[in-house]
GUVO-843500 format. One line per field, with one value per residue (C-alpha): residue number from 1; residue in three letters; x, y negated, z. Coordinates in Angstrom, 2 decimals. Layout:
BEGIN
k	c(NUM	...)
r	c(ALA	...)
xx	c(X	...)
yy	c(Y	...)
zz	c(Z	...)
***
This chain:
BEGIN
k	c(1	2	3	4	5	6	7	8	9	10	11	12	13	14	15	16	17	18	19	20	21	22	23	24	25	26	27	28	29	30	31	32	33	34	35	36	37	38	39	40	41	42	43	44	45	46	47	48	49	50	51	52	53	54	55	56	57	58	59	60	61	62	63	64	65	66	67	68	69	70	71	72	73	74	75	76	77	78	79	80	81	82	83	84	85	86	87	88	89	90	91	92	93	94	95	96	97	98	99	100	101	102	103	104	105	106	107	108	109	110	111	112	113	114	115	116	117	118	119	120	121	122	123	124	125	126	127	128	129	130	131	132	133	134	135	136	137	138	139	140	141	142	143	144	145	146	147	148	149	150	151	152	153	154	155	156	157	158	159	160	161	162	163	164	165	166	167	168	169	170	171	172	173	174	175	176	177	178	179	180	181	182	183	184	185	186	187	188	189	190	191	192	193	194	195	196	197	198	199	200	201	202	203	204	205	206	207	208	209	210	211	212	213	214	215	216	217	218	219	220	221	222	223	224	225	226	227	228	229	230	231	232	233	234	235	236	237	238	239	240	241	242	243	244	245	246	247	248	249	250	251	252	253	254	255	256	257	258	259	260	261	262	263	264	265	266	267	268	269	270	271	272	273	274	275	276	277	278	279	280	281	282	283)
r	c(MET	SER	ALA	ALA	THR	ASP	ALA	VAL	PRO	VAL	ALA	ALA	PRO	ALA	ASN	PRO	VAL	VAL	GLN	SER	VAL	ARG	ASP	SER	LEU	VAL	VAL	ALA	GLN	ARG	ASN	LEU	ILE	ARG	MET	ALA	ARG	ILE	PRO	GLU	MET	LEU	ILE	PHE	GLY	LEU	ILE	GLN	PRO	ILE	MET	PHE	VAL	VAL	LEU	PHE	THR	TYR	VAL	PHE	GLY	GLY	SER	ILE	GLN	VAL	GLY	SER	SER	SER	THR	THR	GLN	ALA	TYR	ARG	GLU	PHE	LEU	MET	ALA	GLY	ILE	PHE	ALA	GLN	THR	VAL	THR	PHE	ALA	THR	ALA	GLY	ALA	GLY	ALA	GLY	ILE	ALA	ASP	ASP	MET	HIS	LYS	GLY	LEU	ILE	ASP	ARG	PHE	ARG	SER	LEU	PRO	MET	ALA	ARG	GLY	ALA	VAL	LEU	THR	GLY	ARG	THR	ILE	ALA	ASP	LEU	VAL	GLN	THR	ALA	LEU	THR	LEU	VAL	VAL	LEU	ALA	VAL	VAL	ALA	LEU	ILE	VAL	GLY	TRP	ARG	THR	HIS	GLU	ASN	PHE	GLY	LYS	VAL	LEU	ALA	GLY	PHE	GLY	LEU	LEU	LEU	LEU	LEU	GLY	TYR	ALA	PHE	SER	TRP	ILE	GLY	ALA	LEU	ILE	GLY	LEU	SER	VAL	ARG	THR	PRO	GLU	ALA	ALA	THR	SER	GLY	GLY	LEU	ILE	TRP	LEU	PHE	PRO	LEU	THR	PHE	ILE	SER	ASN	ALA	PHE	VAL	ASP	ALA	ASN	LYS	LEU	PRO	SER	PHE	LEU	ARG	HIS	ILE	ALA	GLU	TRP	ASN	PRO	PHE	SER	ALA	THR	VAL	GLN	ALA	CYS	ARG	GLU	LEU	PHE	GLY	ASN	LEU	PRO	PRO	GLY	PHE	ARG	THR	PRO	ASP	ALA	TRP	PRO	MET	GLN	HIS	PRO	VAL	TRP	ALA	SER	LEU	ILE	TRP	SER	VAL	VAL	ILE	ILE	LEU	ILE	PHE	ARG	THR	LEU	ALA	VAL	ARG	LYS	TYR	ARG	ARG	ALA	ALA	GLY)
xx	c(81.23	83.99	83.35	85.32	86.48	87.06	90.33	89.98	92.01	94.73	95.20	98.63	100.65	100.45	103.39	105.42	105.83	102.11	101.21	103.62	102.18	98.61	99.29	101.17	98.23	95.82	97.97	98.31	94.52	94.14	96.54	94.89	91.47	92.94	94.47	91.14	89.45	92.02	92.16	94.03	97.12	97.16	96.21	98.97	101.41	100.63	100.97	104.76	105.69	103.17	104.72	108.18	106.96	105.43	108.25	111.15	109.40	108.33	110.81	114.07	113.18	114.56	117.72	119.20	121.10	121.05	123.10	123.31	119.84	118.55	114.92	112.09	110.87	114.27	114.61	111.01	111.62	115.00	113.38	110.44	112.39	114.01	110.64	109.17	112.14	112.04	108.34	108.75	111.70	110.04	107.28	109.88	108.97	105.31	106.19	108.36	105.77	103.02	105.02	106.12	102.47	101.44	104.23	103.26	99.59	100.40	98.99	102.19	101.66	98.18	99.58	102.20	99.46	98.00	99.16	100.76	104.13	106.29	107.61	104.09	103.39	106.24	105.78	102.07	102.84	105.41	103.03	100.31	102.81	103.76	100.11	99.80	103.04	101.72	98.54	100.64	102.79	99.70	98.36	101.80	102.27	98.96	100.08	103.39	101.56	99.44	102.52	104.09	106.13	106.29	107.90	109.64	109.98	107.54	104.94	106.88	109.95	107.83	106.18	109.62	110.71	107.78	108.47	112.01	110.58	108.19	110.98	113.12	110.18	109.60	113.29	113.31	110.12	112.17	114.58	111.53	110.36	113.69	113.60	110.02	111.04	114.08	112.41	109.85	107.31	105.79	107.10	110.65	110.12	108.95	111.97	114.36	112.86	113.35	116.61	118.84	116.70	117.47	121.22	120.52	118.14	119.94	123.49	122.36	121.45	117.78	117.64	120.94	123.47	125.86	128.73	128.50	128.88	132.21	134.48	133.91	130.13	130.03	131.50	128.95	126.12	127.27	127.28	124.13	121.40	118.89	120.86	120.94	117.15	116.78	119.22	117.51	114.11	115.43	116.71	113.52	111.31	113.48	114.03	117.79	118.29	120.18	123.93	123.78	127.03	126.50	129.09	131.70	130.86	129.50	126.08	125.52	126.62	124.40	121.66	118.92	121.12	122.54	119.05	117.92	121.03	120.85	117.14	117.50	120.53	118.70	115.66	117.76	119.79	117.09	114.35	116.67	117.54	113.93	112.53	115.28	114.54	110.80	111.35	113.43	110.94	107.99	109.79)
yy	c(-210.01	-208.98	-206.58	-206.89	-203.65	-203.32	-201.74	-198.64	-199.14	-196.59	-195.34	-196.08	-193.01	-192.09	-192.92	-189.67	-190.01	-190.66	-187.75	-185.44	-186.39	-185.99	-182.62	-181.41	-182.28	-180.46	-177.32	-177.66	-177.88	-174.76	-172.83	-174.08	-172.97	-169.57	-169.32	-170.28	-167.44	-164.96	-165.77	-162.55	-164.17	-166.73	-164.17	-161.72	-164.61	-165.45	-161.95	-161.68	-165.00	-164.39	-160.97	-162.55	-165.08	-162.42	-159.87	-162.26	-164.08	-161.10	-158.40	-160.37	-163.57	-162.55	-160.88	-163.53	-166.41	-169.81	-172.58	-171.99	-170.44	-166.92	-167.60	-166.65	-170.26	-171.60	-168.99	-169.50	-173.19	-172.44	-169.82	-171.68	-173.99	-170.88	-169.14	-172.25	-172.52	-168.81	-169.06	-171.91	-170.23	-166.82	-168.50	-168.46	-164.85	-165.75	-168.65	-166.44	-163.66	-166.11	-167.55	-164.08	-162.98	-165.93	-165.09	-161.41	-162.18	-164.63	-167.64	-169.59	-169.14	-170.63	-173.61	-174.02	-174.45	-177.42	-181.05	-181.21	-181.93	-178.81	-179.20	-179.73	-175.99	-175.40	-178.66	-177.94	-174.46	-175.70	-178.42	-175.81	-173.62	-176.64	-177.14	-173.46	-173.66	-176.70	-174.81	-171.85	-174.12	-175.61	-172.17	-170.99	-174.09	-173.36	-169.77	-171.08	-173.43	-170.51	-168.44	-171.37	-173.42	-177.11	-180.21	-182.87	-185.77	-188.38	-187.61	-189.38	-187.21	-184.05	-185.04	-185.78	-182.26	-180.71	-183.00	-181.59	-178.08	-178.81	-180.42	-177.30	-175.10	-177.19	-176.97	-173.20	-172.87	-174.07	-171.20	-168.92	-170.50	-169.77	-166.16	-165.75	-166.94	-164.67	-161.30	-159.26	-158.31	-159.85	-156.88	-157.65	-161.33	-160.41	-158.17	-160.67	-163.47	-161.65	-159.76	-162.85	-164.55	-162.03	-162.76	-166.48	-166.60	-164.16	-165.49	-168.77	-170.39	-169.44	-166.63	-166.79	-169.44	-169.78	-170.34	-166.67	-165.31	-163.90	-166.62	-166.01	-165.70	-168.78	-170.97	-169.65	-170.27	-173.81	-174.80	-172.89	-175.31	-173.23	-173.83	-177.58	-177.77	-175.54	-177.67	-180.88	-179.56	-178.52	-182.03	-183.68	-181.33	-181.72	-177.96	-177.80	-175.65	-176.85	-176.53	-175.98	-176.93	-178.29	-176.91	-179.34	-178.80	-181.93	-180.41	-179.47	-182.88	-184.71	-182.13	-184.51	-186.01	-182.59	-181.16	-183.99	-183.76	-179.97	-180.02	-182.80	-181.12	-177.77	-179.44	-181.29	-178.21	-175.56	-177.74	-178.53	-174.85	-173.70	-176.22	-175.35	-171.64	-172.29	-174.17	-171.32	-168.70	-170.59	-171.56)
zz	c(-170.33	-167.99	-165.15	-161.97	-160.58	-156.87	-155.96	-153.88	-150.72	-150.27	-146.72	-145.41	-144.55	-140.90	-138.71	-138.48	-134.72	-134.17	-136.43	-134.62	-131.22	-132.45	-134.05	-130.97	-128.72	-131.05	-130.95	-127.17	-126.85	-128.96	-126.72	-123.52	-124.76	-125.57	-122.09	-120.48	-122.34	-121.04	-117.28	-116.51	-118.07	-115.25	-112.59	-113.53	-113.74	-110.11	-108.68	-108.98	-107.30	-104.51	-103.93	-103.79	-101.21	-98.97	-99.32	-98.83	-95.99	-93.92	-94.98	-95.24	-93.37	-89.99	-91.28	-93.57	-91.99	-93.66	-92.13	-88.40	-88.16	-88.80	-87.84	-90.15	-90.34	-91.42	-94.13	-95.25	-95.90	-97.50	-99.74	-101.20	-103.52	-105.01	-105.48	-107.13	-109.51	-110.31	-111.12	-113.62	-115.35	-115.59	-117.60	-120.40	-121.19	-121.68	-123.96	-126.14	-126.27	-127.26	-130.15	-131.28	-131.23	-133.39	-135.82	-135.86	-136.59	-139.37	-137.52	-138.15	-141.92	-141.57	-139.65	-142.38	-144.99	-143.10	-143.46	-140.03	-138.52	-138.54	-135.00	-133.63	-133.47	-131.03	-129.11	-128.63	-127.38	-124.86	-123.61	-123.03	-121.18	-119.06	-118.04	-117.14	-115.12	-113.23	-112.27	-111.14	-108.98	-107.31	-106.37	-105.24	-103.07	-101.35	-100.69	-99.32	-96.96	-95.75	-94.84	-93.00	-95.48	-94.64	-96.16	-94.07	-96.48	-97.76	-100.41	-103.17	-102.69	-102.61	-105.91	-107.37	-106.40	-108.20	-111.16	-111.41	-111.29	-114.15	-116.18	-115.69	-116.71	-119.82	-120.73	-120.34	-122.41	-125.40	-124.79	-124.82	-128.06	-129.71	-128.48	-129.72	-133.19	-133.26	-132.60	-134.49	-131.82	-128.66	-126.64	-127.71	-126.85	-123.34	-122.74	-124.30	-122.25	-118.93	-119.24	-118.97	-116.33	-113.59	-113.41	-113.84	-110.87	-108.58	-109.14	-107.65	-104.36	-104.68	-102.12	-100.24	-99.24	-102.21	-99.76	-98.78	-102.32	-103.55	-104.93	-108.67	-108.21	-105.98	-108.72	-111.22	-108.77	-108.01	-111.70	-112.56	-113.82	-111.88	-108.65	-109.23	-109.36	-106.30	-104.31	-105.44	-104.36	-100.95	-100.40	-101.67	-99.63	-96.52	-96.43	-95.84	-92.71	-89.61	-89.96	-93.72	-95.48	-98.96	-101.42	-102.73	-106.43	-108.15	-109.05	-105.40	-104.12	-106.65	-107.34	-108.52	-111.22	-112.10	-112.44	-114.70	-116.88	-117.22	-118.12	-120.71	-122.31	-122.51	-124.11	-126.70	-127.66	-127.71	-129.19	-132.09	-132.57	-132.21	-134.70	-137.17	-136.73	-137.18	-140.41	-141.80	-140.61	-142.09	-145.25)
***
């Protein structure tokens, strides 16, 4: 008598892209839950940009001329795109410190022992940082409206401006990820994530008209990826002051395209470097 044996179906291997997306979302959820349990992280992250808004608006607002106007209202509207961009880029330090902390505590080694996509750990972390940055921008926009900031374009353009800001923040979070993987302690990641951001944000058009900078600094500011996003947001928000002369440099003449190109290039370069560094560190 012959017995028929049923073949045990073998599960097909998961699509690598689907697995990477799924694993990234799981890691992102883990980081968001951790952030929710430590609300002071979000609170402290809001204090600095709110202080910048208040100080620059009320202390320097009436003494800095932009375009043909030196009124507080004109400078307030000119300023806010720079404050928004500074806020999303300064989140880089937090991203680097978080990854360095996970490395320091051995959490990365535990992730490495799981059957998951290698790049998912970093992608999940940057997605969680993007969500936190979006919440920060919402609160900061409310504060800006309270102190008198207004937009003068349609809702679609305003949303596009905030979209460019979030894309820039996401791009810079990959720089933070690389820094976090390259240092030994979270403290070093925080310092390393901030020290280069100050010249990047201040040698730009964020707080003053780039046309008034010395010649060699003006050229740096005009080709600064940070400046491109700031200029794009001013145009999309309708916040260019009366009599403002747009610089002749290509990124300033086409800031939306320049912002998109800069952000995508930064993501491609630093994501590649960060994932490669992670694989070596976890190997």
